[in-house]
N, CA, C and O atoms as CSV, one atom per row, in Angstrom:
chain,resi,resn,atom,element,x,y,z
A,1,MET,N,N,34.281,83.816,107.415
A,1,MET,CA,C,34.708,83.396,106.089
A,1,MET,C,C,36.189,83.050,106.157
A,1,MET,O,O,36.960,83.725,106.839
A,2,LYS,N,N,36.574,82.020,105.463
A,2,LYS,CA,C,37.966,81.553,105.458
A,2,LYS,C,C,38.644,82.011,104.179
A,2,LYS,O,O,38.833,81.223,103.253
A,3,GLU,N,N,39.007,83.280,104.129
A,3,GLU,CA,C,39.655,83.841,102.944
A,3,GLU,C,C,41.152,83.574,102.986
A,3,GLU,O,O,41.758,83.498,104.055
A,4,LEU,N,N,41.729,83.435,101.813
A,4,LEU,CA,C,43.169,83.283,101.700
A,4,LEU,C,C,43.840,84.648,101.835
A,4,LEU,O,O,43.216,85.672,101.555
A,5,PRO,N,N,45.091,84.674,102.257
A,5,PRO,CA,C,45.783,85.958,102.391
A,5,PRO,C,C,46.056,86.595,101.025
A,5,PRO,O,O,46.257,85.899,100.029
A,6,VAL,N,N,46.059,87.913,100.998
A,6,VAL,CA,C,46.392,88.666,99.787
A,6,VAL,C,C,47.912,88.810,99.746
A,6,VAL,O,O,48.509,89.222,100.742
A,7,PRO,N,N,48.562,88.479,98.613
A,7,PRO,CA,C,50.023,88.611,98.528
A,7,PRO,C,C,50.471,90.050,98.797
A,7,PRO,O,O,49.806,91.000,98.383
A,8,SER,N,N,51.585,90.202,99.482
A,8,SER,CA,C,52.054,91.534,99.878
A,8,SER,C,C,52.334,92.427,98.677
A,8,SER,O,O,52.069,93.628,98.738
A,9,VAL,N,N,52.862,91.875,97.586
A,9,VAL,CA,C,53.151,92.698,96.410
A,9,VAL,C,C,51.859,93.307,95.844
A,9,VAL,O,O,51.870,94.412,95.303
A,10,VAL,N,N,50.767,92.583,95.976
A,10,VAL,CA,C,49.477,93.081,95.486
A,10,VAL,C,C,48.968,94.206,96.383
A,10,VAL,O,O,48.391,95.179,95.898
A,11,GLN,N,N,49.180,94.071,97.672
A,11,GLN,CA,C,48.716,95.085,98.614
A,11,GLN,C,C,49.364,96.444,98.357
A,11,GLN,O,O,48.758,97.484,98.614
A,12,SER,N,N,50.587,96.432,97.853
A,12,SER,CA,C,51.292,97.693,97.631
A,12,SER,C,C,51.197,98.189,96.188
A,12,SER,O,O,51.812,99.200,95.848
A,13,ASP,N,N,50.441,97.501,95.336
A,13,ASP,CA,C,50.303,97.893,93.931
A,13,ASP,C,C,48.913,98.475,93.692
A,13,ASP,O,O,47.930,97.734,93.678
A,14,PRO,N,N,48.818,99.796,93.505
A,14,PRO,CA,C,47.502,100.418,93.323
A,14,PRO,C,C,46.789,99.993,92.045
A,14,PRO,O,O,45.579,100.185,91.924
A,15,SER,N,N,47.516,99.420,91.093
A,15,SER,CA,C,46.874,98.982,89.854
A,15,SER,C,C,46.473,97.497,89.895
A,15,SER,O,O,45.908,96.983,88.930
A,16,ALA,N,N,46.763,96.814,91.001
A,16,ALA,CA,C,46.411,95.393,91.121
A,16,ALA,C,C,44.899,95.234,91.115
A,16,ALA,O,O,44.164,96.097,91.593
A,17,ARG,N,N,44.450,94.106,90.560
A,17,ARG,CA,C,43.018,93.845,90.472
A,17,ARG,C,C,42.755,92.361,90.724
A,17,ARG,O,O,43.459,91.492,90.210
A,18,GLU,N,N,41.749,92.101,91.508
A,18,GLU,CA,C,41.344,90.718,91.744
A,18,GLU,C,C,40.630,90.211,90.494
A,18,GLU,O,O,39.795,90.912,89.922
A,19,VAL,N,N,40.963,88.992,90.074
A,19,VAL,CA,C,40.441,88.428,88.829
A,19,VAL,C,C,39.351,87.396,89.108
A,19,VAL,O,O,38.352,87.340,88.391
A,20,ALA,N,N,39.538,86.582,90.140
A,20,ALA,CA,C,38.575,85.516,90.413
A,20,ALA,C,C,38.588,85.161,91.889
A,20,ALA,O,O,39.607,85.272,92.570
A,21,ARG,N,N,37.434,84.734,92.359
A,21,ARG,CA,C,37.306,84.117,93.672
A,21,ARG,C,C,36.546,82.818,93.462
A,21,ARG,O,O,35.549,82.773,92.743
A,22,VAL,N,N,37.032,81.769,94.100
A,22,VAL,CA,C,36.393,80.463,93.966
A,22,VAL,C,C,36.242,79.878,95.373
A,22,VAL,O,O,37.196,79.825,96.148
A,23,TRP,N,N,35.027,79.446,95.677
A,23,TRP,CA,C,34.751,78.810,96.966
A,23,TRP,C,C,34.161,77.437,96.717
A,23,TRP,O,O,33.590,77.168,95.661
A,24,VAL,N,N,34.310,76.573,97.712
A,24,VAL,CA,C,33.594,75.308,97.738
A,24,VAL,C,C,32.699,75.375,98.964
A,24,VAL,O,O,33.176,75.534,100.087
A,25,GLY,N,N,31.411,75.254,98.739
A,25,GLY,CA,C,30.442,75.304,99.828
A,25,GLY,C,C,29.189,74.549,99.441
A,25,GLY,O,O,28.743,74.603,98.295
A,26,GLY,N,N,28.630,73.847,100.403
A,26,GLY,CA,C,27.436,73.076,100.121
A,26,GLY,C,C,27.678,72.012,99.068
A,26,GLY,O,O,26.763,71.628,98.340
A,27,GLY,N,N,28.927,71.532,98.991
A,27,GLY,CA,C,29.264,70.494,98.028
A,27,GLY,C,C,29.370,70.973,96.591
A,27,GLY,O,O,29.422,70.160,95.668
A,28,GLN,N,N,29.402,72.292,96.391
A,28,GLN,CA,C,29.478,72.842,95.046
A,28,GLN,C,C,30.533,73.938,94.968
A,28,GLN,O,O,30.965,74.491,95.979
A,29,GLN,N,N,30.932,74.232,93.737
A,29,GLN,CA,C,31.866,75.316,93.467
A,29,GLN,C,C,31.076,76.600,93.219
A,29,GLN,O,O,30.057,76.591,92.527
A,30,HIS,N,N,31.556,77.697,93.787
A,30,HIS,CA,C,30.926,79.004,93.610
A,30,HIS,C,C,32.006,79.980,93.158
A,30,HIS,O,O,33.081,80.039,93.755
A,31,VAL,N,N,31.723,80.747,92.104
A,31,VAL,CA,C,32.747,81.554,91.439
A,31,VAL,C,C,32.268,82.982,91.243
A,31,VAL,O,O,31.107,83.225,90.915
A,32,THR,N,N,33.177,83.916,91.448
A,32,THR,CA,C,32.978,85.313,91.092
A,32,THR,C,C,34.128,85.700,90.177
A,32,THR,O,O,35.292,85.469,90.504
A,33,LEU,N,N,33.804,86.295,89.021
A,33,LEU,CA,C,34.822,86.625,88.028
A,33,LEU,C,C,34.796,88.103,87.663
A,33,LEU,O,O,33.739,88.735,87.662
A,34,ALA,N,N,35.964,88.646,87.353
A,34,ALA,CA,C,36.087,89.983,86.772
A,34,ALA,C,C,36.236,89.785,85.266
A,34,ALA,O,O,37.353,89.750,84.750
A,35,THR,N,N,35.122,89.657,84.569
A,35,THR,CA,C,35.166,89.296,83.152
A,35,THR,C,C,35.578,90.437,82.239
A,35,THR,O,O,35.945,90.187,81.091
A,36,GLY,N,N,35.534,91.645,82.689
A,36,GLY,CA,C,35.869,92.780,81.838
A,36,GLY,C,C,37.346,93.113,81.775
A,36,GLY,O,O,37.728,94.132,81.199
A,37,LEU,N,N,38.165,92.286,82.346
A,37,LEU,CA,C,39.596,92.580,82.434
A,37,LEU,C,C,40.303,92.479,81.087
A,37,LEU,O,O,41.135,93.325,80.759
A,38,TRP,N,N,39.976,91.446,80.300
A,38,TRP,CA,C,40.633,91.223,79.019
A,38,TRP,C,C,39.597,91.209,77.902
A,38,TRP,O,O,38.521,90.630,78.057
A,39,GLN,N,N,39.917,91.841,76.785
A,39,GLN,CA,C,39.018,91.850,75.632
A,39,GLN,C,C,38.965,90.492,74.941
A,39,GLN,O,O,37.899,90.048,74.513
A,40,ASP,N,N,40.114,89.836,74.834
A,40,ASP,CA,C,40.205,88.551,74.154
A,40,ASP,C,C,40.046,87.426,75.170
A,40,ASP,O,O,40.860,87.311,76.086
A,41,PRO,N,N,39.009,86.589,75.029
A,41,PRO,CA,C,38.812,85.499,75.983
A,41,PRO,C,C,39.976,84.509,76.024
A,41,PRO,O,O,40.089,83.742,76.980
A,42,ALA,N,N,40.843,84.509,75.007
A,42,ALA,CA,C,42.009,83.623,75.019
A,42,ALA,C,C,42.923,83.931,76.209
A,42,ALA,O,O,43.663,83.060,76.665
A,43,ALA,N,N,42.872,85.147,76.703
A,43,ALA,CA,C,43.677,85.511,77.872
A,43,ALA,C,C,43.303,84.651,79.079
A,43,ALA,O,O,44.146,84.369,79.931
A,44,TRP,N,N,42.039,84.237,79.148
A,44,TRP,CA,C,41.630,83.344,80.235
A,44,TRP,C,C,42.300,81.986,80.108
A,44,TRP,O,O,42.592,81.351,81.122
A,45,GLY,N,N,42.547,81.526,78.894
A,45,GLY,CA,C,43.266,80.269,78.690
A,45,GLY,C,C,44.671,80.357,79.247
A,45,GLY,O,O,45.135,79.435,79.918
A,46,VAL,N,N,45.354,81.463,78.972
A,46,VAL,CA,C,46.702,81.677,79.506
A,46,VAL,C,C,46.640,81.736,81.033
A,46,VAL,O,O,47.462,81.130,81.719
A,47,PHE,N,N,45.664,82.467,81.554
A,47,PHE,CA,C,45.476,82.590,82.996
A,47,PHE,C,C,45.290,81.215,83.644
A,47,PHE,O,O,45.904,80.918,84.669
A,48,LEU,N,N,44.438,80.378,83.038
A,48,LEU,CA,C,44.152,79.062,83.607
A,48,LEU,C,C,45.371,78.137,83.572
A,48,LEU,O,O,45.596,77.375,84.513
A,49,VAL,N,N,46.147,78.198,82.506
A,49,VAL,CA,C,47.374,77.393,82.443
A,49,VAL,C,C,48.374,77.881,83.502
A,49,VAL,O,O,48.993,77.073,84.194
A,50,ASP,N,N,48.526,79.192,83.620
A,50,ASP,CA,C,49.423,79.726,84.651
A,50,ASP,C,C,48.964,79.300,86.043
A,50,ASP,O,O,49.782,78.956,86.896
A,51,LEU,N,N,47.658,79.326,86.266
A,51,LEU,CA,C,47.110,78.908,87.550
A,51,LEU,C,C,47.417,77.431,87.820
A,51,LEU,O,O,47.810,77.072,88.930
A,52,ALA,N,N,47.241,76.583,86.814
A,52,ALA,CA,C,47.555,75.162,86.970
A,52,ALA,C,C,49.022,74.963,87.334
A,52,ALA,O,O,49.351,74.098,88.146
A,53,LYS,N,N,49.896,75.754,86.740
A,53,LYS,CA,C,51.327,75.654,87.054
A,53,LYS,C,C,51.604,76.096,88.490
A,53,LYS,O,O,52.458,75.517,89.161
A,54,HIS,N,N,50.893,77.110,88.962
A,54,HIS,CA,C,51.033,77.530,90.366
A,54,HIS,C,C,50.585,76.403,91.301
A,54,HIS,O,O,51.228,76.143,92.318
A,55,VAL,N,N,49.488,75.742,90.957
A,55,VAL,CA,C,49.005,74.625,91.773
A,55,VAL,C,C,50.047,73.509,91.805
A,55,VAL,O,O,50.335,72.953,92.865
A,56,ALA,N,N,50.605,73.187,90.655
A,56,ALA,CA,C,51.638,72.145,90.597
A,56,ALA,C,C,52.844,72.514,91.451
A,56,ALA,O,O,53.390,71.668,92.159
A,57,ASN,N,N,53.256,73.768,91.384
A,57,ASN,CA,C,54.389,74.213,92.208
A,57,ASN,C,C,54.062,74.124,93.694
A,57,ASN,O,O,54.920,73.773,94.503
A,58,ALA,N,N,52.816,74.444,94.052
A,58,ALA,CA,C,52.412,74.357,95.462
A,58,ALA,C,C,52.474,72.913,95.959
A,58,ALA,O,O,52.928,72.658,97.074
A,59,TYR,N,N,52.019,71.973,95.134
A,59,TYR,CA,C,52.122,70.562,95.507
A,59,TYR,C,C,53.588,70.145,95.634
A,59,TYR,O,O,53.948,69.401,96.547
A,60,ALA,N,N,54.415,70.616,94.734
A,60,ALA,CA,C,55.839,70.277,94.776
A,60,ALA,C,C,56.477,70.802,96.060
A,60,ALA,O,O,57.271,70.101,96.688
A,61,GLN,N,N,56.143,72.005,96.445
A,61,GLN,CA,C,56.734,72.604,97.639
A,61,GLN,C,C,56.135,72.054,98.928
A,61,GLN,O,O,56.857,71.790,99.889
A,62,GLY,N,N,54.813,71.881,98.949
A,62,GLY,CA,C,54.134,71.502,100.184
A,62,GLY,C,C,54.048,70.017,100.433
A,62,GLY,O,O,53.910,69.590,101.579
A,63,GLN,N,N,54.128,69.210,99.372
A,63,GLN,CA,C,53.970,67.772,99.542
A,63,GLN,C,C,55.137,66.987,98.947
A,63,GLN,O,O,55.078,65.763,98.829
A,64,ASP,N,N,56.193,67.701,98.576
A,64,ASP,CA,C,57.390,67.066,98.013
A,64,ASP,C,C,57.045,66.146,96.837
A,64,ASP,O,O,57.514,65.012,96.750
A,65,ARG,N,N,56.201,66.680,95.928
A,65,ARG,CA,C,55.816,65.920,94.737
A,65,ARG,C,C,56.464,66.564,93.518
A,65,ARG,O,O,56.831,67.739,93.553
A,66,ASP,N,N,56.601,65.811,92.462
A,66,ASP,CA,C,57.182,66.322,91.230
A,66,ASP,C,C,56.168,67.228,90.528
A,66,ASP,O,O,55.060,66.797,90.209
A,67,ALA,N,N,56.553,68.478,90.292
A,67,ALA,CA,C,55.632,69.463,89.713
A,67,ALA,C,C,55.136,69.045,88.336
A,67,ALA,O,O,53.970,69.268,88.010
A,68,SER,N,N,55.993,68.446,87.528
A,68,SER,CA,C,55.566,68.053,86.184
A,68,SER,C,C,54.555,66.906,86.243
A,68,SER,O,O,53.637,66.850,85.425
A,69,GLU,N,N,54.715,65.998,87.195
A,69,GLU,CA,C,53.735,64.918,87.358
A,69,GLU,C,C,52.394,65.475,87.834
A,69,GLU,O,O,51.336,65.064,87.358
A,70,VAL,N,N,52.451,66.399,88.764
A,70,VAL,CA,C,51.222,67.029,89.257
A,70,VAL,C,C,50.530,67.764,88.114
A,70,VAL,O,O,49.314,67.661,87.949
A,71,LEU,N,N,51.294,68.494,87.338
A,71,LEU,CA,C,50.720,69.218,86.204
A,71,LEU,C,C,50.105,68.249,85.202
A,71,LEU,O,O,49.067,68.549,84.612
A,72,GLY,N,N,50.722,67.106,85.003
A,72,GLY,CA,C,50.168,66.086,84.127
A,72,GLY,C,C,48.827,65.569,84.624
A,72,GLY,O,O,47.903,65.374,83.835
A,73,ARG,N,N,48.716,65.348,85.934
A,73,ARG,CA,C,47.446,64.904,86.522
A,73,ARG,C,C,46.374,65.979,86.361
A,73,ARG,O,O,45.219,65.670,86.066
A,74,ILE,N,N,46.753,67.223,86.552
A,74,ILE,CA,C,45.802,68.330,86.369
A,74,ILE,C,C,45.316,68.341,84.926
A,74,ILE,O,O,44.122,68.489,84.664
A,75,ARG,N,N,46.237,68.185,84.005
A,75,ARG,CA,C,45.867,68.200,82.580
A,75,ARG,C,C,44.943,67.028,82.238
A,75,ARG,O,O,43.984,67.194,81.484
A,76,GLU,N,N,45.226,65.863,82.781
A,76,GLU,CA,C,44.359,64.701,82.559
A,76,GLU,C,C,42.932,64.990,83.034
A,76,GLU,O,O,41.960,64.678,82.346
A,77,ALA,N,N,42.827,65.582,84.204
A,77,ALA,CA,C,41.500,65.895,84.751
A,77,ALA,C,C,40.809,66.969,83.927
A,77,ALA,O,O,39.596,66.909,83.725
A,78,LEU,N,N,41.569,67.955,83.445
A,78,LEU,CA,C,40.977,68.993,82.588
A,78,LEU,C,C,40.414,68.378,81.309
A,78,LEU,O,O,39.302,68.704,80.894
A,79,GLU,N,N,41.180,67.496,80.694
A,79,GLU,CA,C,40.730,66.844,79.465
A,79,GLU,C,C,39.485,66.002,79.722
A,79,GLU,O,O,38.531,66.045,78.945
A,80,ALA,N,N,39.496,65.238,80.807
A,80,ALA,CA,C,38.346,64.399,81.134
A,80,ALA,C,C,37.112,65.249,81.385
A,80,ALA,O,O,36.028,64.930,80.896
A,81,GLU,N,N,37.264,66.314,82.133
A,81,GLU,CA,C,36.124,67.189,82.450
A,81,GLU,C,C,35.644,67.923,81.208
A,81,GLU,O,O,34.447,68.159,81.048
A,82,TRP,N,N,36.568,68.285,80.330
A,82,TRP,CA,C,36.220,68.974,79.087
A,82,TRP,C,C,35.327,68.101,78.216
A,82,TRP,O,O,34.358,68.577,77.623
A,83,HIS,N,N,35.670,66.797,78.144
A,83,HIS,CA,C,34.962,65.875,77.256
A,83,HIS,C,C,33.740,65.215,77.902
A,83,HIS,O,O,32.824,64.789,77.197
A,84,ALA,N,N,33.720,65.128,79.220
A,84,ALA,CA,C,32.596,64.516,79.932
A,84,ALA,C,C,32.346,65.292,81.219
A,84,ALA,O,O,32.728,64.844,82.301
A,85,PRO,N,N,31.703,66.458,81.107
A,85,PRO,CA,C,31.514,67.322,82.290
A,85,PRO,C,C,30.738,66.639,83.411
A,85,PRO,O,O,29.773,65.913,83.172
A,86,THR,N,N,31.180,66.886,84.623
A,86,THR,CA,C,30.484,66.372,85.800
A,86,THR,C,C,29.484,67.381,86.340
A,86,THR,O,O,28.733,67.082,87.268
A,87,ASP,N,N,29.473,68.587,85.756
A,87,ASP,CA,C,28.589,69.647,86.239
A,87,ASP,C,C,28.380,70.649,85.093
A,87,ASP,O,O,29.169,70.704,84.150
A,88,SER,N,N,27.321,71.423,85.194
A,88,SER,CA,C,27.066,72.504,84.237
A,88,SER,C,C,27.020,73.816,85.013
A,88,SER,O,O,26.252,73.942,85.968
A,89,PRO,N,N,27.834,74.798,84.613
A,89,PRO,CA,C,27.829,76.051,85.339
A,89,PRO,C,C,26.490,76.779,85.190
A,89,PRO,O,O,25.859,76.762,84.133
A,90,THR,N,N,26.091,77.406,86.267
A,90,THR,CA,C,24.881,78.233,86.273
A,90,THR,C,C,25.242,79.567,86.902
A,90,THR,O,O,26.351,79.740,87.409
A,91,GLY,N,N,24.338,80.481,86.872
A,91,GLY,CA,C,24.566,81.767,87.507
A,91,GLY,C,C,24.261,82.897,86.552
A,91,GLY,O,O,23.708,82.698,85.470
A,92,HIS,N,N,24.636,84.093,86.982
A,92,HIS,CA,C,24.341,85.281,86.192
A,92,HIS,C,C,25.343,86.379,86.498
A,92,HIS,O,O,26.041,86.340,87.511
A,93,ILE,N,N,25.404,87.339,85.626
A,93,ILE,CA,C,26.257,88.502,85.818
A,93,ILE,C,C,25.523,89.471,86.726
A,93,ILE,O,O,24.344,89.762,86.524
A,94,THR,N,N,26.237,89.968,87.731
A,94,THR,CA,C,25.607,90.945,88.639
A,94,THR,C,C,26.296,92.272,88.523
A,94,THR,O,O,25.917,93.226,89.203
């Protein structure tokens, strides 16, 4: 399995908790979520925006791209996918 490294600050924090794992395999996205972490689902909205900003920063650092432009492209794709989904999530709680 090709797992990403766990950040060192998380390794030393006994209260740290994994929130999501996302894989691409067989041409599809596969997700595992810790849904019981927040009572208000709006917290996931904040989480997703923060995640998008991390992605934009990674592009800025790794590919010398403007983070705000990258974030704009991410937002465009989110809006397009929101209004015209290319897939429907399936699965179950285990």
